[in-house]
C-alpha positions as CSV (number, residue, x, y, z in Angstrom):
1,X,31.6,98.2,-142.8
2,X,32.1,95.6,-145.5
3,X,35.3,97.4,-146.6
4,X,36.7,97.3,-143.0
5,X,35.8,93.6,-142.8
6,X,37.7,92.8,-146.0
7,X,40.8,94.7,-144.8
8,X,40.8,92.8,-141.5
9,X,40.3,89.5,-143.4
10,X,43.1,90.2,-145.8
11,X,45.4,91.2,-143.0
12,X,44.5,88.0,-141.1
13,X,45.2,85.8,-144.2
14,X,48.5,87.6,-144.7
15,X,49.5,87.1,-141.1
16,X,48.7,83.4,-141.3
17,X,51.1,83.1,-144.2
18,X,53.9,84.6,-142.2
19,X,56.8,82.4,-141.1
20,X,58.4,82.8,-137.6
21,X,61.9,81.5,-136.6
22,X,62.0,78.7,-134.1
23,X,65.4,78.4,-132.3
24,X,67.1,79.6,-135.5
25,X,66.1,81.7,-138.4
26,X,64.8,80.1,-141.7
27,X,66.3,81.2,-145.0
28,X,64.1,82.0,-147.9
29,X,64.1,79.5,-150.7
30,X,65.0,80.5,-154.3
31,X,61.4,81.4,-155.2
32,X,60.8,83.3,-152.0
33,X,64.0,85.3,-152.4
34,X,63.4,86.1,-156.1
35,X,62.2,89.7,-155.5
36,X,65.5,90.3,-153.6
37,X,67.8,88.9,-156.2
38,X,68.7,91.5,-158.8
39,X,71.5,93.9,-159.7
40,X,70.8,96.0,-156.7
41,X,71.6,93.1,-154.3
42,X,75.2,92.9,-155.3
43,X,75.5,96.7,-155.3
44,X,74.1,96.8,-151.8
45,X,76.6,94.3,-150.5
46,X,79.5,96.2,-152.1
47,X,78.2,99.4,-150.6
48,X,78.1,97.8,-147.1
49,X,81.7,96.6,-147.6
50,X,83.1,99.8,-149.2
51,X,81.1,102.6,-147.6
52,X,79.9,101.5,-144.1
53,X,81.4,100.2,-140.9
54,X,78.4,97.9,-140.2
55,X,79.3,94.7,-138.3
56,X,76.0,92.8,-138.8
57,X,72.9,93.2,-141.0
58,X,69.8,91.1,-141.9
59,X,66.8,91.6,-144.2
60,X,63.8,89.5,-143.3
61,X,60.9,89.2,-145.8
62,X,57.7,87.4,-144.6
63,X,59.6,86.0,-141.7
64,X,62.5,84.5,-143.7
65,X,66.0,85.7,-144.2
66,X,66.6,87.0,-147.7
67,X,69.9,88.8,-147.1
68,X,72.6,88.8,-144.4
69,X,76.0,90.4,-143.8
70,X,78.6,90.2,-141.1
71,X,78.3,88.5,-137.7
72,X,74.6,88.1,-136.8
73,X,75.1,86.5,-133.4
74,X,77.6,89.0,-131.8
75,X,76.2,90.8,-128.8
76,X,76.8,94.6,-128.7
77,X,75.4,97.9,-127.5
78,X,72.3,99.0,-129.4
79,X,72.4,102.7,-128.3
80,X,69.1,104.6,-128.6
81,X,67.3,101.6,-130.0
82,X,66.8,100.9,-126.3
83,X,64.1,103.6,-126.2
84,X,61.9,101.8,-128.7
85,X,62.3,98.5,-126.7
86,X,61.2,100.4,-123.6
87,X,58.1,101.6,-125.5
88,X,57.2,98.0,-126.2
89,X,57.5,97.2,-122.5
90,X,55.1,100.0,-121.5
91,X,52.1,98.5,-123.3
92,X,50.8,95.9,-120.9
93,X,51.1,98.2,-117.9
94,X,49.4,101.1,-119.6
95,X,46.6,98.8,-120.7
96,X,46.0,97.3,-117.3
97,X,46.1,100.7,-115.5
98,X,49.4,100.2,-113.7
99,X,50.9,103.1,-115.6
100,X,48.7,106.2,-116.1
101,X,50.0,108.2,-119.0
102,X,48.2,111.3,-117.7
103,X,50.2,111.4,-114.5
104,X,52.4,114.5,-114.1
105,X,56.0,114.9,-113.0
106,X,54.7,116.5,-109.9
107,X,52.3,113.6,-109.1
108,X,55.2,111.2,-109.7
109,X,57.5,113.0,-107.4
110,X,60.1,113.6,-110.1
111,X,62.9,116.0,-109.1
112,X,66.5,116.3,-110.2
113,X,70.0,117.8,-109.5
114,X,69.2,121.2,-110.8
115,X,65.5,121.1,-109.7
116,X,62.3,121.0,-111.8
117,X,60.6,124.3,-112.6
118,X,56.9,124.7,-111.8
119,X,55.9,124.8,-115.5
120,X,57.9,121.6,-116.1
121,X,56.1,119.8,-113.3
122,X,53.0,119.7,-115.5
123,X,54.6,117.4,-118.0
124,X,52.9,114.0,-118.2
125,X,54.2,110.5,-118.8
126,X,52.6,110.7,-122.3
127,X,54.6,113.9,-122.9
128,X,57.8,112.2,-121.8
129,X,57.5,109.1,-124.0
130,X,56.6,111.4,-126.9
131,X,59.8,113.5,-126.4
132,X,57.5,116.5,-125.7
133,X,58.0,117.1,-122.0
134,X,59.3,120.6,-122.2
135,X,61.8,119.7,-119.5
136,X,65.3,120.7,-120.5
137,X,67.3,119.7,-117.5
138,X,70.8,118.5,-118.4
139,X,71.0,114.8,-119.3
140,X,73.3,112.5,-117.3
141,X,73.9,110.2,-120.2
142,X,74.8,111.9,-123.5
143,X,72.9,111.2,-126.7
144,X,70.1,113.7,-127.0
145,X,69.8,116.9,-129.1
146,X,69.7,119.4,-126.3
147,X,71.8,121.9,-128.3
148,X,68.5,122.7,-130.0
149,X,66.6,123.1,-126.7
150,X,64.6,126.3,-126.0
151,X,65.3,128.1,-122.7
152,X,64.2,126.2,-119.7
153,X,60.6,127.1,-118.7
154,X,59.9,128.8,-122.0
155,X,57.5,126.2,-123.5
156,X,54.4,124.4,-122.2
157,X,54.8,120.6,-121.7
158,X,53.4,118.8,-124.7
159,X,53.8,121.7,-127.1
160,X,57.3,121.2,-128.4
161,X,59.3,118.1,-129.6
162,X,62.9,117.7,-128.6
163,X,64.9,114.5,-128.7
164,X,66.3,114.6,-125.2
165,X,67.9,111.8,-123.2
166,X,66.5,113.4,-120.0
167,X,63.0,112.4,-121.2
168,X,64.1,108.9,-122.2
169,X,66.0,108.2,-119.0
170,X,63.2,109.5,-116.9
171,X,60.8,107.2,-118.9
172,X,62.9,104.3,-117.7
173,X,62.8,105.4,-114.1
174,X,59.0,106.0,-114.3
175,X,58.5,102.5,-115.7
176,X,60.3,100.9,-112.8
177,X,58.8,103.1,-110.2
178,X,55.2,102.6,-111.4
179,X,55.5,98.8,-112.1
180,X,57.9,97.7,-109.5
181,X,59.7,95.8,-112.2
182,X,63.3,96.0,-113.5
183,X,63.5,97.0,-117.2
184,X,66.0,94.3,-118.0
185,X,64.0,91.6,-116.3
186,X,61.0,92.8,-118.3
187,X,62.9,92.6,-121.6
188,X,63.6,89.0,-120.7
189,X,60.1,88.2,-119.6
190,X,58.1,90.1,-122.2
191,X,60.3,89.8,-125.2
192,X,63.4,87.5,-125.0
193,X,61.7,84.4,-123.7
194,X,58.5,84.5,-125.8
195,X,60.5,85.3,-129.0
196,X,63.0,82.5,-128.1
197,X,66.0,84.9,-128.6
198,X,69.1,83.0,-129.5
199,X,71.7,85.3,-127.9
200,X,70.0,87.3,-125.1
201,X,72.3,87.5,-122.0
202,X,70.7,89.2,-118.9
203,X,74.1,89.4,-117.2
204,X,75.4,91.9,-119.8
205,X,72.6,94.5,-119.1
206,X,73.4,97.3,-116.7
207,X,72.5,101.0,-116.3
208,X,74.9,103.9,-116.8
209,X,75.0,107.7,-116.3
210,X,76.5,110.6,-114.4
211,X,74.3,111.1,-111.3
212,X,76.2,114.4,-110.5
213,X,74.4,115.8,-113.6
214,X,71.1,113.9,-113.4
215,X,69.9,111.3,-111.0
216,X,68.1,109.4,-113.7
217,X,70.3,106.6,-115.2
218,X,70.1,105.3,-118.8
219,X,69.3,101.7,-119.4
220,X,71.7,100.6,-122.2
221,X,71.0,97.3,-123.9
222,X,73.1,94.6,-125.6
223,X,71.5,92.6,-128.4
224,X,72.6,90.5,-131.4
225,X,71.6,91.4,-134.9
226,X,69.4,88.3,-135.2
227,X,67.6,89.0,-131.9
228,X,66.9,92.6,-132.9
229,X,65.3,91.1,-136.1
230,X,62.9,89.2,-133.8
231,X,61.8,92.5,-132.3
232,X,61.2,93.9,-135.8
233,X,59.2,90.8,-136.9
234,X,57.1,91.1,-133.8
235,X,56.3,94.7,-134.6
236,X,55.6,93.9,-138.3
237,X,53.0,91.3,-137.1
238,X,51.4,93.8,-134.8
239,X,52.6,92.2,-131.6
240,X,51.7,88.6,-132.6
241,X,54.4,85.8,-132.5
242,X,53.1,82.5,-133.9
243,X,49.9,82.0,-131.9
244,X,50.7,84.3,-129.0
245,X,49.8,88.0,-128.8
246,X,53.0,89.1,-127.1
247,X,52.2,92.8,-127.4
248,X,48.6,93.9,-127.9
249,X,47.8,95.1,-131.4
250,X,46.3,98.2,-130.0
251,X,49.5,99.1,-128.2
252,X,51.6,98.6,-131.3
253,X,49.2,101.1,-133.1
254,X,49.5,103.5,-130.2
255,X,53.3,103.5,-130.4
256,X,53.2,104.2,-134.1
257,X,50.6,107.1,-134.0
258,X,52.0,110.4,-135.0
259,X,52.8,112.5,-131.9
260,X,55.1,114.8,-133.9
261,X,55.0,115.5,-137.6
262,X,58.0,115.6,-139.8
263,X,57.3,119.3,-140.4
264,X,57.6,120.1,-136.7
265,X,60.5,117.8,-136.1
266,X,62.6,119.3,-138.9
267,X,61.6,122.8,-137.7
268,X,62.8,122.1,-134.1
269,X,65.8,119.9,-134.9
270,X,66.9,120.4,-138.6
271,X,69.5,117.6,-138.6
272,X,67.5,115.4,-141.0
273,X,66.7,118.1,-143.6
274,X,68.0,117.0,-147.0
275,X,68.7,113.4,-145.7
276,X,66.1,111.9,-148.1
277,X,63.8,110.8,-145.2
278,X,61.1,112.8,-143.5
279,X,60.9,111.5,-139.9
280,X,57.9,112.0,-137.6
281,X,57.8,110.6,-134.1
282,X,55.5,108.4,-132.0
283,X,56.1,106.8,-128.6
284,X,59.9,106.5,-128.9
285,X,59.7,105.2,-132.5
286,X,60.7,107.2,-135.6
287,X,58.0,107.3,-138.3
288,X,58.7,107.6,-142.1
289,X,56.4,110.3,-143.4
290,X,55.8,112.0,-146.7
291,X,57.1,109.1,-148.8
292,X,57.0,108.9,-152.6
293,X,58.1,105.2,-152.9
294,X,55.3,102.8,-152.0
295,X,57.9,100.5,-150.4
296,X,58.3,103.0,-147.6
297,X,54.6,103.6,-146.8
298,X,54.0,103.2,-143.1
299,X,57.6,102.4,-142.4
300,X,59.1,103.1,-138.9
301,X,62.5,102.7,-137.2
302,X,64.3,102.3,-134.0
303,X,67.6,104.2,-134.5
304,X,70.8,104.2,-132.5
305,X,74.1,106.1,-132.7
306,X,77.0,104.8,-134.7
307,X,74.8,102.5,-136.7
308,X,72.2,100.5,-134.8
309,X,68.8,100.1,-136.5
310,X,65.5,98.2,-136.7
311,X,63.4,99.4,-139.6
312,X,60.0,97.8,-140.4
313,X,58.5,98.2,-143.9
314,X,54.9,97.0,-143.6
315,X,54.1,97.7,-147.3
316,X,56.6,95.0,-148.4
317,X,56.3,92.8,-145.2
318,X,60.0,93.3,-144.5
319,X,62.3,94.0,-141.5
320,X,65.8,95.4,-141.8
321,X,68.2,95.3,-138.8
322,X,71.8,96.3,-138.6
323,X,74.4,96.7,-135.9
324,X,77.8,98.5,-135.6
325,X,79.8,97.3,-132.7
326,X,81.1,100.3,-130.8
327,X,83.8,98.3,-129.0
328,X,85.6,98.0,-132.4
329,X,85.6,101.8,-132.6
330,X,83.4,101.6,-135.7
331,X,80.8,104.2,-136.4
332,X,78.6,105.3,-139.4
333,X,77.6,108.9,-140.0
334,X,73.9,109.7,-139.8
335,X,73.5,109.9,-143.5
336,X,75.1,106.5,-144.1
337,X,72.6,105.0,-141.6
338,X,69.7,106.6,-143.4
339,X,71.1,105.5,-146.8
340,X,71.4,101.9,-145.7
341,X,67.7,101.9,-144.6
342,X,66.7,103.3,-148.0
343,X,68.9,101.2,-150.2
344,X,67.9,97.9,-148.4
345,X,64.2,98.4,-149.2
346,X,65.0,99.6,-152.7
347,X,66.4,96.2,-153.6
348,X,62.9,94.7,-153.4
349,X,61.4,94.4,-156.9
350,X,57.7,95.4,-156.6
351,X,56.9,93.4,-159.8
352,X,59.3,90.4,-159.9
């Protein structure tokens, strides 16, 4: 009991020491930035210039900017990072009972262009937001890994992980059906306004998808690099922003619980084998597992195609965000995106 109390006390003291941006971000002073000023810093900047197509990047340590690159205010498409944002929105409605994660597809009245099989009707909302629905209906908005899908109807819902945009798009539909709220309005109400985002533009946000393939649309989002960093800082601080609990601490913990281990994930979808990172999966967040470097303990990421990323490193109180604007026809291979997230944290000197 005493040990638990001390851990809570230490976390509370640490949180109190955190800085939060007001209308603009604060830059770290020379002493605060010292662990980030070393030979690796220059090498990292050169790497970004020479080996990536990234258009904006920030490293935030204890709430202050210690490194930046590119255009931080430019709004652009964040690809699959949208799924992690949706997971954040779910929290208050799960906790007040509006969304019941045990409800099944059948109870929700979910159907689709090619129909839903009887075994698939047993999938719950919890299965869907864990990417474990077992429903392998074609996705009307590309971006999943359905080339690795088992035969339809061959697995029990909840028993097999597959990164499928059918799950994620249906998760958006379920959110709106159960709450009666629009996803983009909820991003504005739950996140953009309380976090005083500098660049959020509700008018840019709109759904997309081919309803001839699946009736469930995707909900693409457009953010700036510096506003994505606010989302990361909120997560780092367990849902608290200054003196306001924007997301409940318990929901942040729920999102980051292991729903799929890295062993199962690599077995089902071996695209990350040999990448240098072992990813598990929570509620639409990627979890860094089986790490050797203490800087990566407990880390987690929102990841998007072409080079969109929010990575939180709790062990070093740090947030990394980067963007790659698709409209410029710029894209980074998967390994480059992973390497950026590794190299950024490795700058930090554990013993400055």
